[in-house]
N, C-alpha and C positions, 0 to 999 in steps of 0.2 A: 626492162622494168617488169616486175610482177604487178598485175592489176587485178584486184579482187572486186568483182561486181556483185553487189548485194541487191536483190530485187526488193520492190515494195511489197506490201501485203497482197496476198492471193497469187503472186507470180512465182514461177519457177525460173531456173537458169535459162530456159529457152526464151524467156522474155528479152534476153540480150542478143538473140541470134543474129539480128540485123546490124548490131553494133560491133560484135566481136571480130568479124573479118577485117575491118579497117584497122582495128587496134593491133591485130596480129600482123598485118602487112606493114605496119609502122615499126615492127620488131619487138613488140611487147609480148610477154607471156601472160595469158588471160586465165583467170580462175572465176568462172561464172557459177554462182552457188544456188542450190535449192535448199531452203532452210528446213530444219527438223519439224516434223509433224504436219507439213503441208499436205493437205488432202486426206489426212488420216482421221478416222472417227474419234469421238471423244474418249473412247476406251483406250485408245493408243496415244492420244495427244493431250489429255487433260492435265498432265503434270508438266507440260512443256511451256516455258515462259521466255521472256526476253533474255534472261540470263543465258539460257541454252543457245539462243541464236547468236548472242555475242561470243560465246565460247566457240561456236562453230567457226566464226571468222578468226578468232584468236588462234585456233589450231592451224588454220591455213597460213596465217602470218608466221607462226612458229616453224612450219614446215617449209617455208620458202627460203630460197637462197638468193641473197642480194636485196636491193631496195624494193619496198612494197608501197603501192598506192591503193587506198581503199576508196571505193566508189559506192555510195548508197543512194538509192532512189526512194523518195517519199518516206514511208515508214522505215525503210532500210537505212535511212540516215541516222535514226536512233541507234540501230545496230552498229553502224560504222563508227559513230562517236564513242559508243561503249568499248569497241575494240581498240580505238585509238587511246582511250583512257587507260586500257590495260597494257598496251605495248607502244607507248609514244616514241620510244627509242628506235623502233623498227619501222615506223611508218614515215615515208618521205613526204606524203601529202594525202589529204583526204578531200574527196570531191563529193559535194552534195548535189543531187539532181532534183531540183524543184522542192527543196526542203531546207531547213536550217538546223544548226546544232541544238539539240535539246538541253535544257538545264537539268541538273540532278533531280531525281524524284518525279519527273514527268513521264507520262505515257504518250503513245502515238495518238490514239483517239478511241472513241467508243462506237461500237457497231452492234447490231442485233445478233444475239446468240441463238442459233437454231440447232437443236439436238446436241448441244454441248460444244459446238464449233461455230465459227463465223464464216458463212458462205459469202462469195462475191455478190454484192448487192445489185450488180448490173450497171451498165454505163449510164442509164437514165437517172441513177441515184445522185450523180455528181453534178456540181454547178456547171453551167454552160461554158464558162471560161476554161474549165479543166479539160473538157472533152470536145470542144467545137472543132478542133482540127483532126478529129478521128472520124473519117467518113464511114458510111454504112458498111462498106466492104471490110474496112479495118476492124470495125466493131464486131462484125460477124466472124471474122477470122480469129480474133484474139479472145473473145469471151469464153470460148470452149477451152482455152488454155489455162484459165484460172482454176484455183483450188481453194478449198476452205483453209482457214487459219486456226491454229489452236486458240481457244477462247481467251487465255490469259495474255497472249502476246501483245495485243494492242493497248491493254490497260496497265500492264506491269510497269512500275516506275523504273526508269533507267538508273543504274547505279554508277555514279561518277565520283571519284575522289582524288584523282591525280592531277594536280595543277599543271604538270608537264604537258597535258593535252593541248594547252593553249600555245605551246611553242611549235606545234606541228602546223605547217602551212596549210591553209584551207582555200578551196575554190568552191564558190556557190554558183552553179549553173541554174539560173532561175528561168522558168518558162516565160513569164511576161513582165518580170520586175527588173529594173536596173538598180544600181546601188543606191541612188538617192531615194527611190521609192521604197526599196526594202528597208533602209535604215529608218525612214519615216514610219513605216508600219511597226518595226521592231520597238520603236519608242513607246508603243502602246501595248507591248506584249510582256511587260514586266521582266521576269527572270530570263526570258528568251533574249531580250535585248542585252541584258547584262552578260549572258554567256557569249553572245556574239562580240561584244565590245572587249571582252577579255582576251580574245584571240590576237596574237601578235601580228600575224600576217594573213589577211583575208581578202581575196579577190571576188568580185561579184560580176558575173557575165550573164547578160540576157540571151536566152535561146531563141525567143520569138516562137513559142510553141505553147501547147497546153501542158497538162500535168504528166503526160506519158510520151515524151519525145522519142523514146526507144521504139515506139510504134509509128508515130507520125512523121518524124524526121531523123531517122537513125544515123544517116550519114553525117548530118550536121552535128548531132550529139557526139559521134565518134571524133570528129575533127576538134570539137571544143575540149573533149577529154584529153586528146593528144596535145593540144595547145597548153592546157593546164599543167601537164607534166613538164613542159619546157620552162615553167615558171613565168 
């Protein structure tokens, strides 16, 4: 199976380094991606938006031989869902890591723009429940791996228009939420709940982690991804 790993904001392909070996030992061909414009100044990244990130994934899908699974962490879930919308017939499953499928026209989030790009705001920026399982050593090791994001990417609306995306099986690997809790929250998220409920087959699995399980519990994340591929 071809597994395409899409990082969340500020992260390169290397953010998956502790997950990839277990996926490869299970016999899968892994494509860990670094998205366009990451770490580039505004002069080189100002024109890059979410559409360009989606195209990067679609190009990998088009170049793959055999079945493809798309995995998106955090903001990378928007990218994954956009790629599935573009190539639903090529994707065997999409796996969201601590995020949910976005409805059409929504962005990832808003962050402070500095010198025309969005720098990593630091681990202390995030809620405790997102980072409480990242010890000081992990934070010190991973923060230098982050890169600025093109300013448009987090706020660009995702373009979705192919209802066949709802036929692609979905697995949501949620840090601290089980299915009942997730569905309860989605009931208050308007179009996000509608998008989720339109999916024909969706599994929800709790990771028991914060928002960055690829750093805090990579072996468990790899096992859960492998289990998701088995349906």
